[in-house]
N, C-alpha and C positions, 0 to 999 in steps of 0.2 A: 447660750447655749441649753436646752433641759435634754433630758433623754429619762423614756424607763424605763426600770428594770424593776424583772417577775426573778424566774429560778435564777437569773445571772447572777444577782444580786450579791454571792462570794464575791467573785470575780474581780466585776466591779468595782466591791469593797477593798478586797486587796488592792489594785490597778492604784487608789486613792492612796491608802496608804505609804507602799515604796513611793507614789510623787511628791508624798508630805514632807516639809526639813521644819517645821517649826511646832505646831500642834495640835492636838488632835481630841476632838472636844466631841461626850457621846451623852445620848438620854435616852437614857434602856428601862423598858417596861419592866422584861423578863433577858437573862441569860444562859443559856444551857451548852454542853455540846458535852461531846466523851472526850475528854481528855488525852488517853491513850491511844487513840483510832488516827493516825495521821493524814486519814483518808476525810476524816470529818468537816467542813467545810468550816463551820463557825471556831473546828478549832484551830486555823488555817490561819484566819482573819486573827484569833488571837495569842497567836503566835507571829505574825506579821506586825502587830502592836507595841510584842516585845521588844523582835528588832527595831524597831521605831524608835522606841526609849532607846535603848543601847546604843543605836548614833544617835541619840543627845535632843528627840523628841518629845513633849512635855505630852501625856497623855492624861484624860481627867474624865472619870465616869459621873451620871450623876443616878441612881436605879430610883426601884422603888422602895420604899418602907418593905422592911421583908415582917410580916406578921403573921404571927404564929398556925391563924389559920387559912389562909391563904393557899393554894396550892402550888404558889410559887417561893415561898420561905425557904424550902431547903435549898435551892438552888442560887437562890439569890444569896445566901446566907455562903453558900460553899463558896460562889465565884466572887464575892467581897476577898475573902480570903487568898483569895489565889491574885486579882487584882492586885491585893497587899502586898503579897508577896513578889508581885515583875516591875512594884515600884508605880504603881498610876494611881494617882490620885482619885479618891471613891469617894463621894456623900451619897444617903439616901433622901428622898424627899419626904420630912414628915410635918407631914401640911393635913396629915388627918386624911384625907386624899387619894388616892391615888396615884402615880407620873406615871400616866400612862404611854407619853410621847416617845416616838423613833426618830430620831434626829443625831446626824454626824456631822462633824464642819470639819476640815482639812483645812491648814492654815490659814483661817476667816478667809478663804478662796472659793468652795468649795462645800454643796452642802448635801447631803441624801438624807429628803424627808418619806416616811412612807409609815405604810404597816409589816413592814418586817421585822421581828423581831428578833435577840443574837441570839436565834434556840436555831442548831444544828434543822430541824424541821421545817423554819417558816425560812429562813435563807434561799433554801434550794424547792421552795413551792411555789409551780406556778401560779398559785390564786391570791398571793401576795401579792403587792405594789406596792412600787416608790420611785422617790425620782433623785436624778440630778440635777443640783439647780447653782448655777453659775451666775447667775443675776447677780451683782455687786448689793445694790438699795436692799433686795429679798436677804439674800444671806448676810448683810452687815443686821437687820434685820435678827434673823434669827441668832446671829451672833449674841444680841442682846439680849433678845429672848433667852439665849443657856446662862448669862451670867445673872440676869435677873433671876431665875434656878438655883445656878449655883449658891447664890448668896444667898436664898430662905433655905437651903439645904443644911446636913449635919453632919461630922464626918461618920463616917462607915465603921 
């Protein structure tokens, strides 16, 4: 089954997190939200990931390497600290090129791939588009892709 996500992205991702029991792996270009606003959709995703970790799950992030001259520098540094505090395994792709993928893998069974950044404006934007993928062969390929990127990344 394939499902398209637009402004329902946050709700769908939260459902996938709550339905997971083993692992959630994420490739993200940028992460940004208001951690003090309870209605912030990206903050709700962040909180759900923390609950998942508390239930015994494992969360891994590969983020773009924060470069001081890039507009994503401060949010990446800030959320790297928050992720480490939460207990997420966090790395940076440090290959000299931008890590621009937006991929979430849930228990190696389901993937979300698309244009949604993990940022408040993106997860509610009707013009961002992502796909939920449950095809086993494609999810396995995406899992291998994530593992390859993880192996080339550096500790944050």
